[in-house]
N, C-alpha and C positions, 0 to 999 in steps of 0.2 A: 640675470633675471631667471626666475623659476616659474615654469608653466605647470599647470595642474589639470588633471582630469581624473575620472573615477572609474573603478570596476568593482568586482566582487570576488571574494574567496569563499568557498562553500564549506560549511560545517554542518553536515547532515542536510536537512531541508532548509537551513538558514543560510542566507547569503550575506556575509559581512562585508561592509563597504571597505574598499581599499583605495587609498589616494595614490595616484600615479604622478610622480613629480619628474620633471625633466629640466636639466640645466646644461648649458653650453659654456665651457671654460677654456681659457687659453692653455695651450700645451700640445703635446704630440697627439695627433688624431687617434681617438680610441672610442669604443662604444661598450659600455659596461652596464650591467643590470644588477642592482643590489636590493636587499630586503628579504632575504631568505627564500630565493627562488629555487625551484627544482630544475631538473635537466631540461624539461620542455620549455620552461620560462626563460632559462638562460639562452636557449637556442632561438628565442624570439627575435633577437637582434639581427640574426642572419636573414630571417624571413622578412623583417621590416626593411632591411637594407635592399634586398632584392625587389621588394614591392616598389620602393621609391625609385630605384633604377628603371623599373618598367614604366613609371610615370614621368621619367626624364627629370626627376628632382635630385639634385646633387646634395649629398650630405655635407655640412660645413666641415672645414678642416680644423675641427676643434675637438676637445675632449667631451664626449657626450656621456652623461651619467643619468641613468633612470633609477629612481628610488621608489620602492613599493612600500608604503606605510599603512599600518604599523609594521615595523621591521621584524618584530618577534613572531608574527603570524605566518605560518608556512604558506607559500604560494605554489599551487600545483595546477597544471593543466595548460593547454594551448590557447585558452580563451584570453590570455593576457596579451596576445599579439596585437589586437586592434587597439586597446587603450594605450599601449606603448607607442604605436604609430600615431595616434591622435595627439598624445603629449608632445611627440617630436615635431609633428607638423605645426602645432601651435607655437613651439619654440622658434621655428624658422618663419613664422608669420604666414604660413600657407592656410591656416585656420585661425580666426580671431581667438586670442587666449581666453577672453571672457566667455566665449561660446563653449570652448572646451571644458571650462569649469562647471558648466551646467549639464554635463553629459555623464551618464554611466554606460559604459560600452563593454561588450564581450564578443569575441569572434576570433577564429583562427585565420591566418593569412596564408594563401598559396603564393608561390613565387611570382605569379603573373598579376597579383593584386586582388584576386577574387577573395571574398570573405566566406569562409566555410562555417557551416552550422556547427554549434557545440551544444552540449546538454546544459540544462539549468537556466534557460531563458525566463521561465516563469518565476522562480524565486528571485532572480535578478531584477525583474520588473517590479516585484513587490518592494524590494529595497529601494529602487529608484523612486517609486511612488512615495515611500515614507520620507525620503530626503527632498522631494519636490524637484527631481531632475528628469531629464529625458533619457530614454533608453535607446542606445544605438547598437544594432545587432545585424546578423546575416539576414538576407531576404527570407530564407527558409524558416528562420526562428521568429519572424514578425508576427504571424497569426497566433502563435502560442503565447508570446509575451503580451499581445494586445488584450488578452482576457482580463488583465489588470486594468480596469477602465480609467483609473486615476493617473496613469502614466502614459504620456505620449511616446509612441514607439516609432522610430525611424529605422526601417529595414532596408539595407543597401546590398546590391550584388557585389560591388567592389569598392575599392578606396577611391577610384576616380569619381564614382557617383557621389561619394561623400563630399569630395572637394567641390563638385558642381552644386551640390545642395547648399553648402554653407557659403558659397560665393554668390548664390542667388541665380545662377545660370539655369539650373534644372532642379527646382525644389522637389523633394520626395514626399509624396502623400503619406500621412501617418497610417500605419498598418491597422487593419481591422481584424477582430477576433476570428479565429478559424471556425469552421462549421462544427456543430455538435455531431459527433459520430453516432449514427443511428444504430440501434441494437440489431444484431443479427437475428435471424429467425431461430428461436430456441426450440429445442426438442420438447415434446409434450409428454406429460406424465401419463396420459392415457395409453401411450405406447407400452407401458409396463403392465404386463398381464398379472392379475392377482395383486398380492402385496398391499392390500388395502390398509393394513395397520402401519406398514412402512410409509405409505403415502401420507397417512394422517400425522405420523411423527415428523415427516419432512415439512408439512404445513405448519405444525406447531413451532418447530425449530426456526423456520423462516419468519414467522410472525413475531417471535420474541427475541431473535438473534441468539438462540441457544446452541451450545456445542453438542454435537451428535456423534455417537459411535455406533457403526453398523457392523454386526458380526453375522456371517453366514457362509455356507458352503460355496465353492467355486461355481459360478454361473447362476447364482440366486438373484442377481440383479442389483448388487450393492453399488457398483460403479455407475450402472445405468440410472439408478435413482439419483445419485449425487450429481451427475451431469445435467440433470433436469432442474436442479435447484436454482440456477440463474434465471430460469423462465418464470419463477414464482416470486422472486425478490422484487421489491419496489425499487424504482430508480433512485439514485442518490440525490439529495437536496443540493442546491447550488453551492452551499458552504462545504458539504462533504465532497462534492466533485472537485472543488478547488484544493482541499486538503490532500486528496488522493493524487491529483494531477501534479502537485508540488513534488511528491515523492517520485512519481513516474518521470517527471522532467529531469530531476537530478540523475535518475538512472538511464536517461536517454531513450525512454520508451514512448514518448509522444511523437506521433508521426503527422506531418503536414499541418501542425498546429491545431489539430482537432482534439477536443476534450470530450470524453464520453461520460454520460450520466449513468451508464450501466455499471453495476458493482463488479469489482475485480473477482476473478475466479482463478486462483493460482493452484496448479497441480504439479508440484515438484516430484521427481522420481525418487524412489527410496534409496538410490545411490548418491543423492545430493549430499554435499559436505555441510559442515556446520556454518561455514562462511556463506554458502549459498542460501541456507535457510534463515539464519539469524542476521546476516550482513557481515561485511568485512572486506578483506582483500585490500588492494591499493586504494587509499583514500577512504577506507571504511564505507563502501557503497551499501545501499539498502539491500536486504535480502528478501526472500519470498514472504516472510512474515509482514514486513513493512509494505511490500508491493500489494499485499492482500488487505491493506487498511481500508476499513468500511466495506469489506467484501468477505469472500470465503477463501479459506485455506483448506484444500482437500488433500489429505494424506492417505493414499491408497496403499494397502499392504503395510499397515502401521507397524507391526512388530519387526518388519524387515529393515526399518530405519535404524541407524546406529544409536546405541543407548544415549550417548552424549548429546546427539542431535535432539532426541525426544525430550531430554531433561531441560534443554534450553527453552522449551515451550511453556514451562510451568509459570515462570514469573510474568512473561508478557501477557499470558491469558488473564492474569489477575489485574495487572497494572495498566495495560493498554499501550505500553511503550517499551522499547528495548534500548539498552545502552551498549553500543558496540565499542569496546575498548581495545585499542591496539597500541603498540609502542609509541606511535607518533600521532595517534588520533583517539579522541574520546567523543563519540557522537551519539546523540539520542534521536531515535526515530519513533514516530507514532506507529502502532500496529494493533489497532482495535479491530480484530477480525473474528469471524465466526468459524470455529474449527470443526470440520467434518472429517471423520476418519473411518476407514473400512478395514476389515481384517477377516481372515479365515479363522474358524474356531480352533484349529490345530495345524500342525505342519503339513499333514497329508490333506487337510481340508474337509474331511468327511466325518468329523466327530459326531455331529448331530444328525447325520443322514442315516435313517434306519436301513436303507437299501445297500449302503456301502459301509459296512461296519469297520471302524478303526480298530486296529489290533492292539493299540496301546492306550485304550481308554482307562482312566481319565488323565494319566500322566502326560500324554501327548499334548492335550490342551493346556494343562497347567504349565508345562515347560514353554510352550509357544507364546501364549498370551501373558505369561509371567515376565516376558521381556519388557512389557509396558508396566512401569512402576505403579504402585498403589496410589501415590499422591497425584500422578498424572491422570490415572483412571478416574479418580475422585473429582477431577475438574470437568468431566463431561456431564452436562446437565441431563442428557438423555442417552441411554444405552439400549439398543434394540437388536433382537435376534431376527434375522431375515431368513425365513424358511426356504428350502429348496423348491423350485418350480418344475413340475413334470412336463415332459414334452407334450403331453395331452392337453395341458392347460394353454399351450400356445395357440391352439386352434379355436379357443373360446373367444367370443366377442369382447371388445375393449369395455372396461368398466371404470366407474369413477368419473370425477369431474376433469375437465381439461385444465391445462396449466393456466390459461387465461382466467378461468373462473376462480381457481384457487388464488391466483395473483390478486384478484380484486378483494378477496377476503383478507389476504395478508396485508394489502395496502390500507384497508380500513382499520385493521388492528394497529398497524404502525402509526396511523394518524391519531388514534386514541392515545397511544403512548407519547407521541410528540406533545400533545396538550397536557398530559399528566406530568411529564418531566420538564415542562417548559422553563421552570425556574429552579431546576435542580442541577445546575452546573453542567458537567460533561455527560451526565446520564441521558441516554437517548432511547434505550430499549429496556424491557423487563430483565433481560439477562445481565444488565449492568447495574441494576439498583441494589442497594445494600443498606445495612444499618437502619437508621430511623426511617429512611424513605421506604425500605422494604416493609417495615412494621406498619407503616401508614397505609400502604396500598395492597398488601398481600396477606393481612392477618385473616386466617380462616374463621368460619363460624364454629360453634361449639362442637358439632359433630365432626367437622373436618379436622379441628385441632386434636380431638380425641383419637381419630384414626391415624393422624400423623405421629402423635406421641407413641402410640402402640407400635407403629412400624419402626420408628427410630429406636425404640427400646429393644425390639426383637432383632433387628438387623444390625445393631451397633452403628447407626448412622452418625457420621461426623458432623460437626457444626457447619462445615462447608457444604456437605451433602444435604443437610437440613434446609439451609437457605436456598440451595439450588432446586429442591423440590418445590419450595414456595414460589420461586420465580417461574418455574414451568406451570404450576397451578394458576398463577396470575395470568399467564398467556392463554391457557385453556379457558379461563373465565372470560377473558376478553373475546375470544372466538365465539363464546357462548352468549355474548352481549350481557354479561352479568357484572354488576358493580361489586359484588361480594364474592370472595373465594369460598365455595361450598364443598361439601363432602365429595360429590362426584368428581369435582375438579382435582381435589387432593388424591382421590383414588386413581385417577388416570395418570397423574403426575408420578405417583408412587410406582405404578406399573412399569415405568421406564427406568426405574432403579433396580427392579427385580429381573436380573438377566443372567444368562450363563456366564458372561464375562466376569461378573463379580464373584461367582462361586468358584471359578478356576483361578482367579488372580491372587 
């Protein structure tokens, strides 16, 4: 007789169902696991054996074979411990076999029978819901998996609790979804003295989801501005929160089952490797780009990043997903993020500061910002010079609106875009629209078109740059409560393409 239960194998954020089969046959006592297991899965038999001994359950003196089907799919991770134990317990009638067939389980076993939390409970629950099965997992993973409301989740502390549950002695209540993590107190934009143009650019970028490049001398407030971006971004919608949480679940970054509606803000150091940024390593795990999905990826000191790392950004910025290809894995991750970058104008940092003249003008700036390729620079919707701030300005009273006030305006513009792109597939913001959609919603009036054409001809604007100006102009028009893109909106959008960075690149 063959008993069956189910678990999952992860391919990116997708959890593929795996059938766990167990059979007991006559012959010399043995315990083998087949079906392309890795080392962690092969060692599961020892953890299962120790767990059963702790429960005073003797293994039958037969040849025990566990098959993980489909056999050509690589099986990696310690989460196969629990389903192997469930299949074996069903084979010896400790659990009803028909009950085991209705379960998708995952969890690592300790030698005393406790079930250890593993990553990926949320996508596993999605797969269980699609198949109409119950998810069985560690107690710590229950609140996370319960966010998938269509799937009953049984979260147990140990294998003994599972046996009592299925025997009816002590049924386990289905888990409830974890609490929504409340947003931390964000820093306010009024803390930034001066820099009104930079604050305006930050508001436009947040409202339309535009990529932004800040260039300025050391201490001008570039990082300070970027750190205040989360305080003006609207919270994620429920569908966006679930998409992002799926990635964070696979990466093991969801704590205590709580799912946050706050948009991710990833800030990798410039020494980060390509695998850290794009994804990779053992099992092709998601990188910083994917962890920033539906949020912000902030790259401070952009020219200091390795050239090959910067070039990996080009395709994901356009497509919204990245394919992580390794010798044993080809995984696609979503990564629709807002890229914000900051850089000094030259290596010494004072190219544009009249009080601290750079001795190698303009070659110092050309060499430094030249590390960022033209095609990557062209993908920034907005490029802004952040002027230096004198110490005298720090004693001036705070000016401008608070982050809360700006956040209200940004949320209102995002709501307008939600209605506008409701039936346009994956397009959610102005920064993502293109083709016919862009022509319908961002065609300027006659004066605006004339200004844009003259600018494109004079500056040699690429087709990509032309469309990015239109997208920014559409967002500016939305902030101005205008249905039509007019000349002033085009003029302001064009001003964010006229920057020192372009002249030196």
